[in-house]
Every structure is written in structure tokens, then in C-alpha cells.
N, C-alpha and C positions, 0 to 999 in steps of 0.2 A: 848523084849517088848520095843517099842520106847516111849520116853517121850512126853508129851503134847507139849513141846517146839519144838521137832523134827517134830511132825505132822504139826505144824503151819509153820515151816520154809520151808518145802518141797514145798507147793503151792506158797509161797512167792518167792522162788528162781525160780520156773517155770515161774511165771509172769514176774519177772525181766529179765529172759532169752528171753522170747517172746518180751518184750518191747524193749530190747537192739537190738535184731535181726531186729525188725521192724524199729527202729530208724536208725540203721546203713544202712539198705537196702534202706530206703526212703529218708533219709536226708543226709546221708554221702556216698551215692553211688558215684563212681568215675565219675566225669562230662565228658560228651562227649567233645572231643577237636575239635574246629573249628578254621579256620585260615583265616585272611584277608591279602593279599599281597598288602598293600596299597602303595608300592613303585613299583608296576607292573601294568601298565595300560592295561586293556582289550579292552576298546573302548574309544576313545577320543572325540566322538561327539554323546553322548547319548541324545535321544529326549524324554525320559520319558515313563511313563505308561499311555496310552491314550485310547480313545474309539471312536466307531462309534456313532455319535450323530447328528441326522438329524435336519436341520433348519426349523422345522415345527411349532414352537411355536406361530407364528402369522398368520398361514394359516387359511383362512375361510373354513369351512366344513359344508355345508348345512345339516340340520336335525340332527346335532350332538352337544352334549353339548360342548360349546367352552371352551378353557382355559381362565380363568379370569386373570386380572392383578396380583392378588395375587398368582395364580398358577404359572404364569411365573416367578414372583420374587422368589418364592421358588425354582424353577428349576435353575435359574441363581445364587441364593445364594449358591446352592450346587456346581455349577461349580466353583464359586469363592473359596469356602471353600476347595475344593479338589485341587485347583490350576491346573486345567486341562491345558495341554500344546498343544494338537492337537485334533481337532474334525474332523472326516471324515463324510461328509454330502452328502445326496442324492441331485442330481441335474440333471435335464433332459431337453430336448429341449422344451417340451410342456409348460414350464413356460413362455417362451418368444415367442414361435411359435404357440401356440394354438393347432389347430388340424392337422397342416401339417408343416413339416420341411421346406417347400418352401414358407410358408407365410413370410410376412415382420416381422422382429424381433420387438417385443414390449417390451421395457425395462421398461415400466411404467405399465405393467399388474398387476393385483391384487396379483398374486403369486410372481412376482418379488419384488414388494413393501414389501410384507410380509417377503420375504427372506432378503431384505436389513435391516429390523428391527432386525432380528436375527443376522445378520452379524455385525450390530452396537454394539450389546451386546458382541459378541465374541471379537471384537476389543477392546472394553472398558475393558474386563476381561483378555486381553492379551492371548487369545486363538488363535493359528494358525489354519488355515483351510486347510484340504485336500479335495478339491472339486472334485466331480465325473465328469468325461468327459462323462456324460450320464450313463445309468445303464445297459440296456440289449443290448447285441450284438448277432445278427445283427439288432434286431428289431428297436432300436432307430435310426439307421443310415438311415432308409427309412420311418420314422414315418409319417403316415397319418391316423389319428384315424377315419376319415369319411368312409374309405374303410375297409370292413371286413378283419380281420387279414389273412384269407386264400386267399384273393384276392390281397392284397398289395404285391408288389414285389420290390426288390432292383434293382438299376441301377448302376452298377459299373463304368460307364463312367462319371457320374456326382455326385452321392451321396457322395462319400468320400470328394470331394472338398467342397460341400455344408455343410456337417457335420463339417468339419474342420473350415469352415467359421463361423459356429455357436459357436464353441469352442473359436476361436480366438476373435470374437466380444464379447463373454461373458467375457473373461478375460480383454479385453480393457475396457468394461463398468464397471466391478467390481473393477479392480485394478487402472486403470488410471483415469477414469471419477469420480468414487465414493470413491476412496482412500482406498479400502480394501486391503492394502498391507500385511495384515496377511494371505491372501490366498497365500500359499507358495508351495502347492503341487497339482498336477492334477492326479487323479487316472483313469487309462485307462480302463473304464468299470468295471463291477462286474462279476467275474467268466466267462469271455468272451469265454473261450474255454472248459469249463467243461460240458456244456449242450446246447441244441439247444433252443434259445429264438427268433429265426427268421429264415428267409430263407437265405440260402447261395447262392450267385450268381453263375450262370453256369460258369464252367471252373475255379472255385476257390475252394480250401479247406477252411475250417473255419480259420485255423491259417494263411494261406496266405492272406485272406481278412482282418483279424485283423491287420496284418503287413501293408497292403496297407492303411487302414484307419488311423492307428496311425502314420504312416510315413507322411501322408498328414497333420495331425494335427501338427506334429513336423515341417514340412516345412513352413506351414503358420505362425506359431508362430515365426519362424526365420525371415521370410520376414517382419513381423510387429514389430520386435524387442521386442517381449514379451517373447521370449523363456527363457531368463535369469531370468524372474520373478518367474518361477515355476520349480519345479522338477517333471519330469514325472515318475509315479509309476506304475509298471506292472510286470507280466501279471495278478496279482490278481488271481492266480491259487488256486482253492478251492475244498473243500469237498473231499480231497484226503490225503493219508498218504505218497504220493510219490512225492509231489511238481510237479505234472504233468505239462508239458509245460514250466516249468522254464528253463530247459536245452535247450529246443527248442528256447525260447526267447533269451537266451544268444547267440545262434548261428545265429539268424536271425535279432534281433532287438536291439543289444547292442548299436548301434549308436543313438537309440531313447530313450531307457529306462535309467533313472538316478538311480532309486532305484528299486531293485527287490523285489517282494512281493508274498507271498503265505500264505495259511492257511488250517486249518483242525478243526475238532470238536471231542470232547471226549478224546483227548490226548492218542491215542494208535496207534500202528502200526497194519497193517493187518497181519494175520497169526495165529498160534496156541498160546494160552495163551499170548496175547500181554501185555506189561507193561502198567500200567495206571499212571495217574497223572504225576509227575515230569519226570520220565524216558521216558514215552511215548511222552511227549511234546518235550523233548530234542532230541529224535530220529527224530521227524518230522522236527525240525529245522535243524538238521545236514544233513538230506537228501537234502534239498534245498541249504544249505550252500555249500555243496560239488559241486553242479552244477554251482554255480556262482563264485567260488573262483578265477578262472582265470581272472575275470573282475576287481577285487579289489573294487567293488562297494558295498555300504551298502545294507542291506536288512531289510524288515519289515515283521512281522507277522500281516497281515492286518485284520484278524478276528480270533476269537477263542471263545470257550466256551463249555458248556456241554449241550447236547440235549437229552441224554438217561439216564435212561430208559424213562423219560418223563420230562416235564417242572418243575414238583414239586421239582426236584433235585436243581433247582436254587433258590427256595424259602427258602431253609434250611440254617441255619447258617454255616454249614460245607462247603457250596459253597465258602465262603470267604477264607477258607484254600485252597480249590481246585484252586482258581484263583491265590493265592499267589504262589502255586507250579508252575503254568503256567508261571507267571512272572519270577520266579527264573530261570526256565529252559531257557526262552527267553534271559534274561540278561546274564546269564552265558555262553550262546552259542554265544553271540556277536550281537544279534539283535539291530538295531538302535532304534527301538521302537516296541511296540505291541499295537493293537487297539481292545479292547474288543467288541464283538457283544453282546448286545448294551449297551450303558451307562444307559439310562432310558427306561422304557416302554414308547412307543410312539404311538399316533394315526396317521396313514397315511392319509393324506388329501383325501377326497372323497372315501376312501376305506370302504367297508362293509364286507370284507373278514373274514370268520372264517375257519381255516384249521389246519392241523397237525403241522404247523410251529409256533404254539403258537399265532396265530392271533384270536382275539375275536372281531367281528364286527369292524374290522379295527385297533384295538389296538394290537400291538405285545408285548406279555408279555415275553420279553427276557432280560429286563434291571435289574438294581440294585435298582431302585425305582419304585413304582407303578405309574400309569398314573391317573391324576385327571379327565381324560375324560373316564375312564374305569368304568364299572359296577362291582365293586369289593369292598370288605370291606376295610375301612380305606385307600381310594385311594391316600391320600397325604403322606403316610408313605413310608419309604425306606424298602427294604428287608434287612435281617441281614448282608448279604455279602457286602452291601454298606460300612459298617464301616471298613472292611479290605481293600477294593479296594481304598477307598478315602485316606487312610493312605499312600498306595504305591504311588498314584498319587501325593500327596502333598510333601512327604518327600524324595523320591528317585531321584528327580531332573528332568532335561530335558531342562533347559535353561542355558544361560551364559556359554557355553562350558562344560556342565556336562560330567563327565567321569565315567567309571565303572572300578572296580579293579578285579583282579583274586582272587579267594577264594578257600577254601577247606572245603567241607562239610564232614559229617561223619554219618554213621548209617542212621537214618531216619530224620536227621536234615539237612536242606538245608540253605545255607547262600548266601546273595547278599550284595555287598558293592559298594557304589557310592560316587562320589564327586559332589554334586549338584552345587557347585561353588568353586572357588579357595580356600576359607577359611573354608569350611564345609565338613563334612563326615556323611554318613548315612549307617546303616547296618540293614539288615532284616534277621531274623531267622524264619524259617518255620518248624514247628513240624508236620511231616506226620504221626506220631504214635498216637495211641489212648490212650496213657498214658503220664503223665507229664514226662519231662526230664530235668535234670540238664546239663549245658554245660559251657564251658569256651571258649571265643574267644581270640585268640592271634593275634597280629598285628606285621607285619615286621618292621613297622616304628611307633614310638610313636605318639599318637594323643592327641587332646584336653582332659584334664583330666576329664571332666564332660560331659556325654551324657544324653539327655532326652529320656525316654522310653514311647512308646505308645503300648498298648497291646490289641490285638483282641483275646478274649477268647470266642469261639462259644457257650460255655455253659452258658455264662453270658452276653448275648446281648438282650436288649429290644429296638426294633426299635421305633422311633417316629419322626414325622416331626419337632419337636422342637430341637431334637439333631442332629445337622448337622455333627459333627465329634466326634471321640473319643479324649479325652484330654490326655496329658501326665499324667502318674500315679506315676512315680518315676524317680529319677536320678540315674545314675550309674557312679561311678568313673572308669576311664579307665587308659590310659597311654600305657602300653604294653599288657594289657588284660582286659577282662570283664568276670565276672562270674554271672550267673543268672539261674533261672528255668523258664520253659515255660510249660503251661498247655497242655493237650491233644488237638491236632489239633489246637494249637494256632499259632498266627502270632505276632512277636514282632519286633518293629522298634526302633532302637537307633539312635539318631541324634543330631548333634550340632545345627541344625536349631531350631528356636523358633516357638511357636504356630502361 
């Protein structure tokens, strides 16, 4: 027969055992080992984490609630806070040509004046611009909006030269006359070879005509001495997991294209049980990278994002983690930059479209913040993912000769390391697991002893228009390593940069 003391002691020992087991498993688990080879450069000309951001802020839009000055300032304050490096913007002939490509160019049209105002802001905010050389191929190359679409036809004997003239004169007016020297890139149409957006001239294939038009643009820019002002980006191959036409462009247009670009959505390869998130995005990059390796030229992921199962996936806080995994895959694969589709929800001028591509009466709900022109609750608030993406944009660099380092991730933790400028370092850790994880980051070369940490925890994000960015929440002593814990689906950035 056991004593009363024994009866009391047994449950106490049991509780202590459970407590000790829980404590050791949760708080003294062996940390995941990550590594930064900060003496080994992966890319020496990193352009940052960027986005598609159309210059629509000052566009007149009849019968639609306009953006107020307050709305615009909120948008621009976000651009400033995130320190955006590159904005890829919509630009088409109708802004200067009206209804017909063969009209006289009007550089003082309402649309062009509105565009100048947006460009003024971008220049002031030190945002470089990737200007579209039109949007739809072949439709834009023979634009005549007074003729029904099924009646208008291209003329390959004169259209390419006229179209190139519009591109050339656009750059002359924008860069030389008005001083927008921050226009540094020219994107050669949008998904020009992935679908039919116009008539292909007789005796031409779509790729062959694309080559002809883009070569004419290249030639005219050389004649006018504007070619050195911009880098030509193409073929903007999209909606594919195979970087379709990138290899073709290497074989046919390498003398024209300076930067190769391609994109996909949903981060997966075709086939059975494709990988999602980081691994899927890395495969998409590697497919295109293999096709251009002989050129030695840089490459961009010129669009990306998640569209399935539906747009609601982008409204959730977890989308911030998803985007961080995308960025990690792009940086670690050597992309010079990536451009999110799209930075903000935006109202397309004169559009009333509602469709499956997340358009609602002309507003596309694909961004990281809501549109003040949208009929939606709290239209001035950001979505939760804004707070993850803006951290990456601000702290991972992209100016002043930014570099990226080789890294080694482990398990479900992915790591990115950059040198935003000569004297700074930033490290991002992304937790793809649905549980918290402890980790330790080792460095091949000792770094500044104190790093500021900013943490995106999707379980603790409350969006509001007043909160532009997440602040640093702690400091971490470094040297040869950093130890920390990251919450489920969290994104942590450690940087020597200041707020």
C-alpha cells in the first residue's frame, strides 16, 4: 500500500516529464542550419524587387470616380516607403496618335500630359521606368480604332517603320525633350507570341513579324542615337512553364534584345503533381535560364503571381509568404529583377470591363493595395501581403551596384542575401512550413555585429492606410552567425540598413 506522499509524487513527476518534453521539443529543438556565402557573389548587378505599376494616376476617366489628390499622395507615399526601384508601365500609341497610328503625333494630348505628371513623380521618387513599346502584338502595330477590328489589316511594307517612328519619337520626347532620364528600359510588347491579339500579315509567321517590327525599332533608335538610352527587354514570353519563344528569341533576335524576359503564374511546372511555391518558381526560372545561358545576358521575371483557385488567394495574409518564396526563388536563380503583377489595384482609363481576370468595372484587383476608385470596402487600405512585399522592395537593394550572395537553405526554410550597397547587407528568411521554426544563419565572412529585424507574421497583420510599412521589431547581434525563431509562414528580414 503506497503512502499519501507517493500518491502525490506520481502525478507531479508526470507533469514535470510532460513539461520537460514540451520545453525541450519547442524551445531547445536543434535549430535549422542556414548559410550565407557572403564572400561569393551570385549576381553583381541586382536591380531589386519591383512591380508592374501603370502610370494611370492622373488619367481622366469619364463617369468614373476620379483619384483625388489625397488618393494620389497615398499611392506615392507607398512607393516612397517601399523604395521602389523599377515600375513597368502601360504605354500605347493611342495616347499620342488618337484613333490612328498614322495621325500626327500629339505630345500635348490629355493622356500624354497626365502621363508626364506620373513620370514627374517617379523621377522625384527615384523610380526607374520600364516603358512598354506598345501592348498588343500585332494589334498595336496597325492601330486604327475607327475601323472595326475585323476590318483593319496590317501592312508589312509600311507599318513596322511607322510603328518604330512612334517608339523613337516617344523616347525623344520623353527622355530628351522632357528629361525623363529615369526611363531606362523598353519592353517589346506584352506576351507578343503567346496568343493572337491581331492579324498576322500574309507570308509571315507571328515570330517572324515580331522580329521584323522589333528590329525596325532597334534600327531607328540607332539612327537617332537613342539606342544607348534604353535597354530592350523581350520577348516577354508568358503564361507558360516552358519559357516559350525565349530560345527562339536567342536564335533570331540576340542582336536586338539586351535583357531576356519571361513569366508564368501559380509557380508550378506542367505534369503530374507539380511542385508549388519555391520549387515550382525555381524550375520556371531555370528553364528559361538554360535557354539564354549562351548569350551571357541578364534576365528578368517580368510578371508573376497567383491566380488560382481564384483572386481571394491574393487577399489573404499568406500571400505575403507566397510572394517571398517567389522572390527567393528568383534571386537565388540569378534573376536581375522580378516585377510583380501588379503593384496596386488600378483603374484602367476608359475601361468598364468585368471579367475572370479580376477586373471589376475597369478596376483590376490584382495588386497589393485596394484602389480608391473601386466599389469595395475600405478602398484605401492595403492587403496584408503589402507588408511582406514592401519589406523586400525596401531592404533587399537594387541601386548603387547591389549584389546578391550565394546561400544555402535547409528543410522548409529559404534564405536570400544581398548587398544593397558597398557597406550594407540584408538577409531574408522565409518559412514555408505551417509551424514555427528555430534556425541559425552562418556567414562565411564576418559581418556588422548588429542587424535590424523586420518580421512579417501573417497571423498578426492588421492592414490600414495609416500603416505604410512594418517597423523593425528587434536587433540581432551577428558576427559569424545569427540565431532566431520565425513563426509559421513568416518572413524575416535582417539588415544593416536603417528605417
